[in-house]
C-alpha positions in Angstrom: -101.2 53.1 -38.7 -99.6 51.5 -41.7 -101.8 49.2 -43.9 -100.5 47.0 -46.7 -103.3 46.3 -49.2 -102.9 43.1 -51.2 -104.9 43.4 -54.4 -104.0 40.6 -56.9 -104.7 42.8 -60.0 -104.4 46.5 -59.2 -106.6 48.1 -60.4 -109.2 46.4 -62.6 -112.0 48.4 -64.2 -114.5 46.1 -62.5 -113.0 46.8 -59.1 -113.6 50.6 -58.8 -115.1 50.2 -55.4 -111.8 48.6 -54.1 -109.7 51.4 -55.6 -112.0 54.1 -54.2 -111.8 52.5 -50.7 -108.0 52.3 -50.7 -107.6 55.9 -51.9 -110.2 57.1 -49.4 -108.5 55.4 -46.5 -105.2 57.0 -47.4 -106.9 60.4 -47.5 -108.4 59.6 -44.1 -104.9 59.3 -42.6 -104.1 55.6 -43.1 -100.6 55.3 -44.3 -101.1 52.9 -47.2 -99.2 50.8 -49.7 -100.5 48.3 -52.3 -98.8 45.0 -53.1 -100.0 43.4 -56.4 -99.1 40.6 -58.7 -100.2 42.6 -61.8 -100.4 46.4 -62.3 -103.2 47.5 -64.7 -104.9 50.8 -65.5 -101.9 52.6 -64.0 -102.7 56.0 -65.7 -106.3 56.1 -64.8 -105.8 54.5 -61.3 -102.7 56.1 -59.9 -101.3 55.3 -56.5 -98.1 56.5 -54.9 -96.7 53.4 -53.3 -97.1 50.1 -55.1 -95.0 47.0 -54.6 -94.9 44.4 -57.4 -94.9 40.7 -56.3 -95.7 38.7 -59.4 -96.2 34.9 -59.3 -93.6 33.0 -61.3 -94.4 32.7 -65.0 -94.9 29.3 -66.5 -94.5 29.5 -70.3 -97.0 32.4 -70.7 -99.8 34.2 -68.7 -102.5 31.7 -69.8 -100.5 28.7 -68.7 -99.5 30.5 -65.5 -103.1 31.1 -64.5 -103.9 27.5 -65.3 -101.1 26.2 -63.1 -101.9 28.5 -60.3 -105.6 28.2 -60.2 -106.8 25.1 -62.0 -103.9 22.8 -61.0 -103.7 24.4 -57.5 -100.0 25.0 -57.7 -100.0 28.6 -56.5 -97.9 27.9 -53.3 -95.0 26.8 -55.5 -95.2 29.9 -57.7 -95.1 32.7 -55.1 -91.9 34.8 -54.8 -91.6 34.5 -51.0 -88.3 36.4 -51.0 -89.9 39.4 -52.6 -92.8 39.3 -50.1 -90.3 39.3 -47.2 -88.6 42.3 -48.7 -91.9 44.2 -48.9 -92.9 43.3 -45.3 -89.4 44.3 -44.1 -89.5 47.6 -45.9 -93.1 48.8 -45.3 -93.5 47.2 -41.8 -97.3 47.0 -41.9 -99.5 47.1 -38.8 -102.3 45.5 -40.8 -102.5 43.6 -44.0 -105.8 44.1 -45.9 -106.5 41.4 -48.5 -109.0 42.3 -51.1 -110.8 39.3 -52.8 -110.7 35.6 -51.8 -107.7 35.0 -54.1 -105.9 37.7 -52.2 -106.6 36.0 -49.0 -105.5 32.7 -50.4 -102.1 34.1 -51.5 -101.6 35.8 -48.2 -102.3 32.6 -46.3 -99.5 30.8 -48.2 -97.1 33.8 -47.6 -97.9 34.2 -43.9 -97.5 30.5 -43.3 -94.2 30.2 -45.3 -92.7 33.3 -43.6 -94.2 32.5 -40.2 -96.2 35.8 -40.0 -99.3 36.6 -38.0 -99.7 40.2 -38.9 -103.3 41.4 -38.1 -105.3 40.8 -41.3 -108.5 42.1 -42.7 -110.0 39.9 -45.4 -112.5 41.5 -47.7 -114.7 39.2 -49.9 -116.9 40.5 -52.6 -119.0 37.9 -54.5 -117.8 35.1 -56.7 -115.0 34.5 -54.2 -117.7 33.3 -51.8 -120.6 32.0 -53.8 -118.7 30.4 -56.8 -115.0 29.7 -56.2 -115.4 27.6 -53.0 -118.0 25.4 -54.8 -115.9 24.6 -57.8 -112.3 24.6 -56.4 -111.8 22.3 -53.4 -108.2 23.6 -52.6 -109.4 27.2 -52.6 -112.1 26.3 -50.2 -109.7 24.5 -47.9 -107.3 27.4 -47.7 -110.0 30.0 -47.0 -111.6 27.6 -44.5 -108.3 27.4 -42.7 -108.0 31.2 -42.8 -111.4 31.4 -41.1 -110.0 29.7 -38.0 -107.1 32.1 -37.6 -107.4 34.5 -34.7 -105.5 37.3 -36.4 -107.9 37.6 -39.3 -111.2 39.5 -39.4 -113.6 39.5 -42.5 -115.8 41.9 -44.3 -118.5 41.4 -46.9 -120.8 43.9 -48.6 -124.2 42.3 -47.6 -126.0 40.1 -45.1 -126.6 37.7 -48.0 -122.8 37.3 -48.6 -122.2 37.0 -44.9 -124.6 34.0 -44.8 -122.8 32.5 -47.9 -119.4 33.0 -46.3 -120.5 31.0 -43.2 -122.1 28.4 -45.4 -119.5 28.0 -48.1 -116.2 28.8 -46.2 -117.1 27.9 -42.6 -115.9 31.3 -41.4 -117.6 31.9 -38.0 -120.3 34.6 -38.3 -118.9 36.5 -35.3 -115.7 37.2 -37.3 -117.6 38.7 -40.3 -118.7 42.4 -40.5 -121.0 43.7 -43.1 -119.5 46.8 -44.7 -121.7 48.1 -47.5 -120.0 49.1 -50.7 -120.1 52.8 -51.4 -120.7 54.8 -54.5 -118.9 57.9 -55.8 -120.7 61.2 -55.1 -120.4 62.2 -58.8 -123.5 60.1 -59.4 -125.5 62.6 -57.4 -124.6 65.4 -59.7 -126.7 64.2 -62.7 -129.7 66.2 -63.8 -132.9 65.6 -61.8 -135.4 65.7 -64.7 -135.5 62.7 -67.0 -137.0 62.6 -70.5 -139.8 60.1 -71.1 -140.4 60.8 -74.8 -139.2 57.3 -75.6 -138.6 54.2 -73.4 -134.8 54.0 -73.2 -133.5 51.2 -70.9 -129.9 50.7 -69.8 -128.0 48.0 -68.0 -124.4 47.9 -66.8 -122.4 44.7 -66.3 -120.1 42.2 -67.8 -121.8 40.1 -70.5 -121.6 36.8 -68.6 -124.4 34.4 -67.7 -125.1 35.4 -64.1 -126.0 38.9 -65.3 -129.1 37.6 -67.0 -129.0 39.9 -70.1 -130.8 37.3 -72.2 -133.9 37.8 -70.2 -133.7 41.6 -70.5 -133.4 41.3 -74.3 -136.5 39.0 -74.3 -138.3 41.5 -72.1 -137.6 44.2 -74.7 -139.3 42.0 -77.3 -142.3 41.9 -75.0 -142.2 45.7 -74.5 -142.1 46.2 -78.3 -145.7 45.2 -78.6 -146.7 48.4 -76.8 -143.5 50.5 -77.2 -142.1 49.7 -80.7 -139.5 52.4 -80.4 -138.1 51.3 -77.1 -134.3 50.8 -76.9 -131.9 48.9 -74.7 -128.2 49.7 -74.2 -125.9 47.1 -72.6 -122.7 48.5 -71.2 -119.9 46.0 -70.7 -118.0 43.5 -72.7 -117.8 39.8 -72.1 -117.8 36.3 -73.4 -121.6 36.3 -74.3 -121.5 39.3 -76.6 -121.8 37.3 -79.8 -124.5 35.1 -78.4 -126.5 38.1 -77.2 -126.1 39.8 -80.5 -127.4 36.7 -82.2 -130.4 36.7 -79.9 -131.2 40.3 -80.9 -131.1 39.3 -84.6 -133.4 36.4 -83.9 -135.9 38.6 -82.2 -135.7 41.3 -84.8 -134.3 43.8 -82.3 -130.9 44.5 -83.8 -131.7 48.2 -84.5 -133.0 48.6 -81.0 -130.2 47.1 -78.9 -126.9 48.8 -78.5 -123.7 47.2 -77.1 -121.0 49.4 -75.6 -117.9 47.5 -74.5 -116.6 50.0 -72.0 -117.4 53.4 -70.5 -115.0 55.1 -68.1 -116.3 55.4 -64.6 -116.1 59.2 -64.8 -118.3 59.3 -68.0 -120.9 56.9 -66.6 -123.1 59.3 -64.6 -123.8 61.6 -67.6 -124.4 58.6 -69.8 -126.9 57.1 -67.3 -128.8 60.3 -67.1 -129.7 60.0 -70.8 -131.9 56.9 -70.1 -135.1 56.6 -68.1 -135.1 53.0 -66.7 -132.2 50.9 -65.4 -132.5 47.1 -65.3 -130.4 44.5 -63.5 -131.8 41.1 -64.4 -129.2 39.0 -62.6 -129.6 35.2 -62.0 -128.0 32.4 -60.1 -125.7 30.7 -62.6 -126.4 26.9 -62.7 -122.8 26.1 -63.6 -120.7 28.5 -61.6 -123.3 29.2 -58.8 -122.4 32.8 -59.1 -125.0 35.4 -58.1 -125.1 39.1 -57.2 -123.5 39.8 -53.8 -124.6 43.5 -53.6 -125.2 45.4 -56.8 -122.9 48.4 -57.1 -124.1 49.2 -60.7 -127.8 49.2 -59.6 -126.8 51.5 -56.7 -125.1 53.9 -59.0 -128.1 54.0 -61.3 -130.4 54.8 -58.4 -128.0 57.5 -57.1 -128.3 59.0 -60.6 -132.1 59.2 -60.1 -133.0 56.3 -62.5 -136.1 54.2 -61.9 -134.7 50.8 -61.4 -135.8 47.2 -61.8 -133.7 44.3 -60.3 -134.2 40.6 -60.1 -134.7 38.7 -56.9 -131.1 37.6 -56.8 -128.6 37.5 -54.0 -127.9 40.9 -52.4 -129.9 42.9 -54.9 -133.1 42.3 -52.9 -131.4 43.4 -49.7 -130.0 46.5 -51.4 -133.4 47.8 -52.7 -135.1 46.9 -49.3 -133.1 49.9 -47.9 -134.7 52.2 -50.4 -138.4 53.1 -49.8 -139.6 54.3 -53.2 -142.0 53.1 -55.9 -139.3 54.0 -58.4 -137.5 50.7 -57.6 -139.0 47.3 -58.2 -138.0 43.7 -57.7 -139.1 40.9 -60.1 -138.5 37.1 -60.2 -135.3 35.7 -61.9 -135.5 34.5 -65.5 -138.9 36.1 -66.1 -139.0 38.4 -69.1 -142.8 39.0 -68.8 -142.5 40.3 -65.2 -139.4 42.3 -66.1 -141.2 43.9 -69.0 -144.2 44.6 -66.8 -142.2 46.4 -64.2 -140.2 48.4 -66.7 -143.5 49.5 -68.4 -145.1 50.5 -65.2 -142.1 52.7 -64.2 -142.0 54.2 -67.6 -145.8 55.0 -67.7 -145.6 56.6 -64.3 -142.5 58.6 -65.4 -140.9 57.3 -62.2 -137.5 58.5 -60.9 -135.9 58.8 -57.5 -136.3 62.2 -55.9 -133.4 64.3 -54.8 -134.2 63.5 -51.2 -134.1 59.8 -51.9 -130.8 60.1 -53.8 -129.3 61.9 -50.8 -130.6 59.3 -48.5 -128.7 56.7 -50.5 -125.6 58.9 -50.1 -126.1 58.7 -46.3 -126.4 54.9 -46.4 -123.6 54.2 -48.8 -121.2 57.0 -48.6 -117.4 56.5 -48.9 -117.1 58.2 -45.5 -119.3 55.5 -43.9 -117.4 52.8 -45.6 -114.0 54.3 -44.6 -115.1 54.8 -40.9 -116.2 51.1 -40.7 -112.9 49.8 -42.1 -110.8 52.1 -39.9 -112.7 50.8 -36.9 -111.9 47.2 -37.9 -108.2 48.1 -38.3 -108.3 49.5 -34.7 -109.9 46.3 -33.4 -107.4 44.1 -35.1 -104.4 46.0 -33.5 -105.8 46.3 -30.0 
């Protein structure tokens, strides 16, 4: 079987799970090619067969994005001739679109070129719970895609499946939940954790829906009993300066560390140097974005870290599959509850056992993920 993956930006650091899925499918015998509008991280994310189909540039990249997305002029900026060349050369049995914007572009291409190639549309988060609510044209295009018989859909959680039905009018019977997987390297971290000092870590872009403000405020609460407690935030983003200002305001500057980026390969060892992981995500009041699944929290748990997550989107669903007192759920926007849960895990020297970590591997293995996608490819081509 020949599968053409359309990934608008291949491969972004925040989309490791997509890259891992595509490479795993190829290793599992699926003859694969990637078509992309922008190639990034080429050295660290190699792939043998990549076709380049950029959208037409208007002045510069910033203006191009504005014309394509905000002004909804994408259909006039696609190089349809180049797309036809790719289709003719690779001759895919299935087109697999990753992200809603990937689906949107492919809908324009398939209609312009009069194609009805069996298509798998994989949605991941903001492309369901944010984009359709703030961009009417985006919603209209994906709603139309939901009515197409040659398209099936995947999402990583039951939460996102409900949102896809609600926000995009895609029939539920067309949507399959395929949980994201995690790399087995997270199982190789040391089992024993040090509890000499409370050291908290969180991984995620510094954007509003990640709720970092409430984690910093929780650290201020914890400092009443644990004055040496530290917090490390891994990930860059637009709120970095604001969050640094908050740490200054709360006299926590020496206790909060900001790390803009850590390679995925280095992350397991880094996580193992902490004793509590926290994911304090919220539903953003402006963009409506919320957690669809929680890959970062899953990776932390797989590393053995006691974990606290907020009651947000797919995070609750994720931890419901893990039966252990080392994982707790707290209300959104509640520093006191967040601090209390972290303190309890730390006092109990909680961590996931090796058996629990391997149970996660059974539930969220790349093999399970690959098998589910291959089955959907077969259904599409029957």
